[in-house]
C-alpha positions in Angstrom: 137.4 -311.4 -79.8 138.3 -311.3 -83.5 135.7 -310.3 -86.1 135.9 -312.3 -89.4 134.8 -309.4 -91.4 135.9 -305.8 -92.2 132.8 -303.7 -92.2 131.7 -302.6 -88.7 128.2 -302.8 -87.1 126.7 -299.9 -85.2 123.8 -300.9 -82.9 121.5 -298.3 -81.3 120.6 -298.9 -77.7 117.2 -298.2 -76.3 114.4 -299.8 -74.2 114.9 -303.2 -75.8 118.7 -303.1 -75.2 119.5 -301.2 -72.0 120.8 -303.7 -69.5 124.2 -305.3 -69.2 123.2 -308.7 -70.4 121.6 -307.5 -73.6 124.5 -305.1 -74.4 127.0 -307.9 -73.9 124.9 -310.2 -76.1 124.8 -307.6 -78.8 128.5 -307.2 -78.7 129.1 -310.9 -78.8 126.7 -311.2 -81.7 128.7 -308.7 -83.7 128.1 -305.0 -82.7 131.4 -303.0 -82.7 130.0 -299.6 -81.8 127.0 -298.6 -79.7 124.9 -295.6 -80.6 123.2 -293.5 -77.8 120.3 -291.7 -79.3 120.0 -288.3 -77.5 116.4 -287.9 -78.9 115.2 -290.6 -76.6 115.9 -291.2 -72.9 117.0 -289.1 -70.0 120.6 -288.3 -69.0 120.3 -291.0 -66.3 119.2 -293.5 -69.0 122.2 -292.6 -71.1 124.6 -292.7 -68.2 123.4 -296.2 -67.2 123.9 -297.5 -70.8 127.4 -296.0 -70.9 128.3 -297.7 -67.6 127.1 -301.1 -69.0 129.1 -300.6 -72.3 132.3 -299.9 -70.4 131.7 -302.9 -68.1 131.3 -305.1 -71.2 134.5 -303.7 -72.6 136.4 -304.4 -69.4 134.9 -307.9 -69.0 135.7 -309.0 -72.6 139.0 -307.1 -73.0 138.0 -305.5 -76.3 137.8 -301.7 -77.0 134.2 -300.6 -77.8 133.3 -297.4 -79.5 130.4 -295.2 -78.3 128.6 -292.8 -80.6 126.3 -290.2 -79.1 123.8 -288.9 -81.7 122.6 -285.4 -81.0 118.9 -284.6 -81.8 119.3 -281.4 -83.7 116.5 -278.7 -84.1 113.1 -280.2 -84.4 110.7 -278.3 -86.6 107.0 -279.0 -85.8 103.6 -277.5 -86.4 101.5 -276.5 -83.3 98.3 -278.1 -82.1 94.8 -278.4 -83.6 91.5 -277.7 -81.7 90.1 -281.0 -83.0 93.4 -282.9 -82.8 93.6 -283.5 -86.5 92.2 -282.5 -89.9 92.2 -283.9 -93.4 93.7 -281.7 -96.1 92.7 -282.3 -99.7 94.7 -281.7 -102.9 94.2 -278.1 -104.0 93.1 -276.8 -100.5 94.5 -273.5 -99.3 96.3 -273.8 -95.9 98.2 -271.1 -93.9 101.1 -271.6 -91.5 101.7 -268.7 -89.1 103.1 -267.7 -85.7 99.7 -267.4 -84.0 99.6 -269.9 -81.0 95.8 -270.3 -81.3 95.0 -274.0 -81.9 94.6 -274.7 -85.6 91.8 -275.9 -87.8 91.3 -277.0 -91.4 92.6 -273.7 -92.8 95.6 -272.9 -90.6 98.0 -273.9 -87.9 100.9 -272.4 -85.9 104.5 -273.0 -87.2 106.5 -271.6 -84.2 109.7 -271.0 -86.2 110.1 -267.5 -87.5 113.4 -268.6 -89.0 111.5 -270.6 -91.5 109.3 -267.7 -92.6 112.4 -265.5 -93.0 113.9 -268.0 -95.4 110.8 -268.9 -97.5 110.0 -267.6 -100.9 107.0 -268.2 -103.2 107.3 -271.6 -104.9 109.1 -273.3 -102.0 107.9 -276.7 -100.8 107.0 -277.6 -97.2 106.8 -281.2 -96.2 104.7 -282.3 -93.2 104.8 -285.7 -91.4 107.8 -287.1 -93.2 106.6 -285.9 -96.6 103.2 -287.5 -96.4 101.7 -284.0 -96.9 103.2 -281.5 -99.4 102.5 -277.8 -99.4 103.6 -275.2 -102.0 104.1 -271.7 -100.8 102.0 -269.2 -102.7 102.8 -266.1 -100.7 104.7 -265.4 -97.5 105.9 -262.8 -95.0 107.7 -262.5 -91.8 105.0 -264.3 -89.8 103.0 -266.4 -92.3 103.1 -268.6 -95.4 99.9 -269.1 -97.5 100.2 -272.5 -99.2 98.4 -274.8 -101.6 98.1 -278.4 -100.7 99.7 -280.4 -103.5 99.6 -283.8 -101.7 96.9 -284.1 -99.1 96.5 -286.2 -96.0 95.8 -286.0 -92.3 97.6 -283.3 -90.4 97.7 -283.6 -86.6 99.4 -282.2 -83.5 103.1 -281.4 -83.6 103.9 -283.2 -86.8 107.4 -282.6 -88.2 108.1 -280.1 -91.0 110.9 -280.3 -93.6 111.9 -277.4 -95.8 114.0 -279.0 -98.6 114.4 -276.0 -100.9 116.2 -273.5 -98.8 119.1 -273.3 -96.3 117.5 -272.4 -93.1 119.1 -269.8 -90.8 119.1 -272.3 -87.9 122.1 -273.5 -86.0 122.7 -277.3 -86.1 122.8 -277.2 -82.3 119.8 -276.4 -80.2 120.0 -275.5 -76.5 119.2 -279.1 -75.8 122.0 -280.3 -78.1 124.5 -278.0 -76.3 123.5 -279.5 -72.9 123.6 -283.0 -74.3 127.0 -282.5 -76.0 128.6 -281.3 -72.8 127.0 -284.2 -70.8 128.2 -286.9 -73.1 131.7 -285.4 -73.6 132.1 -285.4 -69.8 130.6 -288.9 -69.6 133.2 -290.1 -72.1 131.9 -290.9 -75.6 134.1 -291.4 -78.6 132.0 -290.0 -81.4 129.4 -287.2 -81.7 126.9 -287.5 -84.5 125.8 -284.0 -85.5 122.2 -283.7 -86.9 120.8 -280.9 -89.1 124.1 -280.1 -90.7 123.7 -277.6 -93.6 127.2 -276.1 -93.8 130.8 -276.6 -92.7 130.3 -273.9 -90.0 127.8 -276.1 -88.2 130.5 -278.8 -87.8 133.1 -276.2 -86.7 130.8 -275.0 -83.9 130.3 -278.5 -82.6 134.1 -279.1 -82.7 134.7 -276.0 -80.7 132.3 -277.1 -78.0 133.7 -280.6 -78.0 137.3 -279.4 -77.4 138.8 -282.6 -78.6 136.9 -284.8 -76.2 135.1 -286.7 -79.0 135.4 -287.0 -82.8 132.8 -285.3 -84.9 130.7 -287.3 -87.3 128.4 -285.3 -89.7 125.0 -286.7 -90.6 124.2 -285.9 -94.2 120.4 -285.7 -94.1 119.5 -282.4 -95.9 119.8 -281.3 -99.5 122.0 -278.4 -98.4 124.5 -280.8 -96.8 124.6 -282.8 -100.0 125.5 -279.6 -102.0 128.1 -278.6 -99.4 129.4 -282.1 -98.9 133.0 -281.4 -99.9 133.4 -278.5 -97.4 131.6 -280.5 -94.7 133.8 -283.5 -95.2 137.0 -281.5 -94.9 136.1 -280.4 -91.3 134.5 -283.6 -90.2 136.1 -286.7 -88.7 133.5 -289.0 -90.2 130.2 -289.1 -92.1 126.8 -290.7 -91.6 124.6 -291.2 -94.7 121.2 -290.6 -93.1 119.1 -292.0 -95.9 115.7 -291.7 -94.1 115.7 -287.9 -94.0 117.4 -287.6 -97.4 114.5 -289.7 -98.8 112.0 -287.3 -97.3 113.6 -284.0 -98.6 114.8 -285.4 -101.9 113.2 -287.5 -104.6 113.6 -291.1 -103.3 115.1 -292.3 -106.6 118.0 -289.8 -106.1 119.1 -291.3 -102.8 121.1 -294.4 -104.1 123.5 -292.4 -106.3 123.9 -289.8 -103.6 124.7 -292.6 -101.1 127.4 -294.0 -103.5 128.9 -290.5 -104.0 129.0 -289.8 -100.2 130.6 -293.1 -99.4 133.3 -292.8 -102.1 134.1 -289.3 -101.0 134.6 -290.3 -97.4 136.7 -293.3 -98.4 139.0 -291.1 -100.5 139.4 -288.7 -97.6 140.3 -291.7 -95.3 137.4 -290.8 -93.0 134.9 -293.5 -91.7 131.4 -293.5 -93.2 128.3 -295.1 -91.8 125.3 -296.0 -94.0 122.2 -295.7 -91.8 118.4 -295.8 -91.6 115.9 -298.6 -92.2 118.5 -301.1 -93.1 116.6 -304.1 -91.5 113.4 -302.2 -90.7 111.1 -305.2 -90.8 113.1 -306.9 -88.0 111.6 -304.4 -85.6 108.6 -306.8 -85.6 109.8 -309.9 -87.4 112.7 -312.4 -86.7 113.7 -312.4 -90.4 114.4 -309.5 -92.7 113.1 -309.1 -96.3 115.3 -310.1 -99.2 115.3 -306.4 -100.3 116.7 -305.3 -96.9 119.4 -307.9 -97.0 120.3 -306.6 -100.5 120.3 -303.1 -99.2 122.8 -303.9 -96.5 124.9 -305.9 -99.0 125.0 -302.9 -101.3 126.5 -300.6 -98.6 129.2 -303.3 -97.9 130.0 -303.7 -101.6 130.4 -299.9 -101.8 133.1 -300.1 -99.1 131.3 -298.3 -96.3 133.1 -298.5 -93.0 130.0 -299.4 -91.0 126.3 -300.2 -91.3 123.9 -299.2 -88.6 120.8 -300.5 -86.8 118.4 -298.0 -85.4 115.0 -299.1 -84.0 115.8 -302.7 -84.9 118.2 -303.0 -81.9 116.9 -300.1 -79.8 113.2 -300.9 -79.6 112.6 -304.0 -81.8 111.5 -307.5 -80.7 114.6 -309.2 -82.1 117.7 -307.0 -81.4 120.2 -309.9 -81.2 118.8 -311.5 -84.4 119.2 -308.1 -86.2 122.9 -307.9 -85.3 123.4 -311.5 -86.2 121.8 -311.0 -89.6 124.0 -308.0 -90.3 127.0 -310.0 -89.3 126.1 -312.9 -91.5 125.4 -310.6 -94.5 128.7 -308.9 -94.1 130.7 -312.1 -93.9 128.9 -313.5 -96.9 129.5 -310.5 -99.0 133.2 -310.2 -98.1 133.7 -313.9 -99.1 132.3 -313.2 -102.5 135.0 -313.0 -105.2 133.3 -310.0 -106.8 133.6 -308.0 -103.6 137.4 -307.7 -103.9 137.2 -306.6 -107.5 134.5 -304.0 -106.7 136.5 -302.7 -103.8 139.7 -302.5 -105.8 138.2 -300.9 -108.8 136.6 -298.2 -106.6 139.9 -297.4 -104.8 140.5 -293.7 -105.6 143.5 -292.5 -103.5 145.5 -289.3 -104.0 148.8 -290.0 -102.3 150.8 -286.9 -101.3 152.7 -287.7 -98.1 155.3 -290.1 -96.8 152.5 -291.8 -94.7 150.4 -292.3 -97.9 153.3 -294.0 -99.6 154.1 -296.2 -96.6 150.6 -297.6 -96.2 150.2 -298.1 -100.0 153.5 -300.1 -100.0 152.3 -302.1 -97.0 149.1 -303.1 -98.9 151.0 -304.0 -102.1 153.6 -306.1 -100.2 150.9 -307.8 -98.2 148.9 -308.7 -101.3 151.8 -309.7 -103.4 153.3 -312.1 -100.8 152.1 -314.4 -98.1 151.8 -311.7 -95.5 149.1 -312.5 -92.9 148.3 -309.0 -91.6 149.3 -305.3 -91.6 150.1 -304.0 -88.1 150.2 -300.3 -87.7 151.1 -298.2 -84.6 149.1 -295.0 -84.2 148.7 -292.3 -81.5 145.7 -290.5 -83.1 144.3 -293.3 -85.3 145.2 -291.4 -88.5 147.6 -294.1 -89.7 144.9 -296.7 -89.2 142.5 -294.7 -91.3 145.1 -294.4 -94.1 145.7 -298.2 -94.1 141.9 -298.8 -94.1 141.5 -296.4 -97.1 143.6 -298.8 -99.1 141.1 -301.5 -98.2 143.7 -304.3 -98.1 142.8 -307.9 -98.5 144.6 -308.9 -95.3 143.5 -308.0 -91.7 144.5 -304.6 -90.1 145.8 -304.8 -86.6 145.6 -301.3 -85.0 148.1 -300.9 -82.1 147.9 -297.9 -79.8 148.8 -297.1 -76.2 145.7 -294.9 -75.9 142.4 -296.5 -75.0 140.6 -293.4 -76.4 142.2 -294.0 -79.8 141.4 -297.7 -79.8 137.7 -296.9 -79.1 137.5 -294.3 -81.9 139.2 -296.7 -84.4 136.6 -299.3 -83.6 134.4 -297.6 -86.2 137.1 -297.9 -89.0 136.9 -300.5 -91.7 138.9 -303.7 -91.0 140.6 -302.3 -87.9 141.2 -304.9 -85.1 142.2 -302.6 -82.1 144.8 -303.7 -79.5 146.0 -301.6 -76.7 149.8 -302.0 -76.1 152.4 -300.3 -73.9 154.1 -297.2 -75.2 157.2 -298.0 -77.3 160.5 -296.2 -77.4 162.2 -298.3 -80.1 161.1 -299.9 -83.3 162.2 -303.4 -82.3 159.9 -303.3 -79.3 157.1 -302.2 -81.5 157.7 -305.1 -83.9 157.7 -307.6 -81.0 154.4 -306.1 -79.7 152.8 -306.4 -83.2 154.0 -310.0 -83.6 152.6 -310.9 -80.1 149.3 -309.3 -80.9 149.0 -311.0 -84.3 149.7 -314.4 -82.8 147.6 -313.9 -79.7 144.5 -313.0 -81.7 144.8 -315.7 -84.3 146.0 -313.6 -87.3 149.4 -315.4 -87.7 151.4 -318.3 -86.5 155.1 -318.6 -85.6 156.2 -319.4 -89.1 154.2 -316.5 -90.7 155.1 -312.9 -91.5 153.4 -309.6 -91.0 154.0 -306.1 -92.2 154.6 -303.5 -89.5 154.3 -299.7 -90.0 155.2 -297.1 -87.4 156.5 -293.6 -87.0 160.0 -292.7 -85.6 160.3 -291.0 -83.2 157.6 -292.9 -81.4 154.5 -291.4 -79.7 154.4 -288.4 -82.0 151.2 -287.8 -84.1 151.6 -287.9 -87.9 155.1 -289.4 -88.2 154.4 -292.7 -90.0 157.7 -293.2 -91.9 158.9 -296.8 -91.5 157.8 -300.2 -92.8 159.2 -303.7 -91.9 158.3 -307.2 -93.0 158.6 -309.1 -89.7 158.7 -312.8 -89.0 156.3 -314.0 -86.3 159.1 -315.8 -84.5 160.6 -313.5 -81.9 164.0 -315.3 -82.1 164.3 -314.3 -85.7 163.4 -310.7 -84.9 166.4 -310.5 -82.6 168.7 -311.9 -85.3 167.5 -309.4 -87.9 167.5 -306.5 -85.5 169.7 -307.2 -82.5 169.4 -303.6 -81.3 
């Protein structure tokens, strides 16, 4: 199955999309990667969805990526004796460690780490920012606050602390158990929540032990500030706009999104734009025009992937949501201004032989009548370098490793094909030509560009480029060896 677009679609699975038939329908509608949200569902639920994805992959003969999204620490207030209370602007309100049910004047916040980090003047956000508290005084076990934006506070509502870096690990005990479970199950990507610093990513990488690539969710102001360091130690990035919009002024999110996407592109690491992309399709079969424009903006920026959350996991119209995203992507990428925007935003610092090879492949392809760029890769790094160039011709990613093919399913423009291991470049060229013709990228009288590394099957050795005819008889004449 060939996608007629470059941007990838990530679809979250859940109660509305948990059986084989629905998962297959979502893939056929356009989903390239499936997200397993570890915040919802038991391990048995997750295992069953994993089995269905791999069965769809086997039945349709296309590599499918699986992203497991770890929950991260959840900061919540305790309970109230009356269940809920209204807080008015200007009221005083205390947060403390006392487990006694709360009232209109106080409630438990069972997180001593927060009190340790707070200072007078800090802001606390409750219930996704609907209630705002300003710290007047604080100690090791309390924070006396003034209500600056009132509202109804009730049992176990979430708390955000945007002004400080909290002394909390990104991985809770639940996350550690979930990480080990999904790595043993066999997922391709781990999305790490609550990232504040590069050390959070390194901890997850140590626990994963190479069994899955690490994708850092940028959802906190501290992560935005430390983005360059986090990006260096991550395999990919998710722009989690929902949480960013809670902890930061909402008008600051669009420029932050643009900066994060361009940074990941320059680093040749896949970047997903996520949260509330087609939110109204949870209940309605058609999105709003504003939502369609939002998805289109992410595609124009050159994001590797756009993501559906509740729209596909719990919504009434999961297939329609994927189909809508697919249609928006194809429409944007056919627009003449799309190429000019993508090319003008190409910021590539080329330092290695591989950088030069893939840049030359793009320039040759775009200057002549080349139909595709075929690249052989053990780890997927060469595919990422080719994708960073954002070429105007298709990218055929060839690898003998199914694990690599699945991870590369998240990369912009990459059409993944599993091929036998090669010992000689001629055999590699023939495999590339066969894949290009079999999947409809080229015909017998066309040419493709082939990149590879010699010696074969060694990571990081991309050092050769060939313009190859798609007629195998001509390949033998050009390279009889």
